[in-house]
Phi, psi and omega in degrees: 000134183291141174292142181260123181242129175263123178256119180246104187208130182281337179281110186300322181292313179298321178301316180292320179297314179298314181298317180296314180298318180288323177296317178299326180279359175103007178268154170269135183238147171234150181226151175214148183274347179194174182299323180297318177291332183285330185306307180295329178293320177298315183291320185270320188265341179048066181297155178280329180217144176241134173246129183220135172285155177275319187260103179217154175285171177069288175224111183284175184297324179294314178297320178298314178300316180297321176295313183302309184278333182267272185304316183275340181052044180261132184255010178308135177301138180236122174262115178265135174235138186207154174270353183288142174245006181287122183302322182293324178291318179295321177295318178299318179297317179296315179295329180284346176125010177296134177281314180219143176242126177244143179268140175282147355284140181270124177284139183306314181299317180295318179298312181296321177298317179297316181296322178298321180293337180274355178109000000 
């Protein structure tokens, strides 16, 4: 049975590219444009892995991570991807519950290698 991955990314083109690449690699994908859209998918679909951008409108990745690890008490691995190089933002993401942080642009091979390590 294919692992289910939730992609939370506000850039519609990148979201589609990621979903296509992961589907081609044998994963089942779900997508959301921000953390607020992702919440019901997490609750109903129970993804095996969550991928989330940090900078999104409505509910950004940090708020989503804090909800996930705090209020929802969900321990699903979360791969955060960001274009930020600011050490304080990366530290904040780790403290909020990111399992792994990848910098954009994420190369497909690196992403797939990372997902394999998560199970």
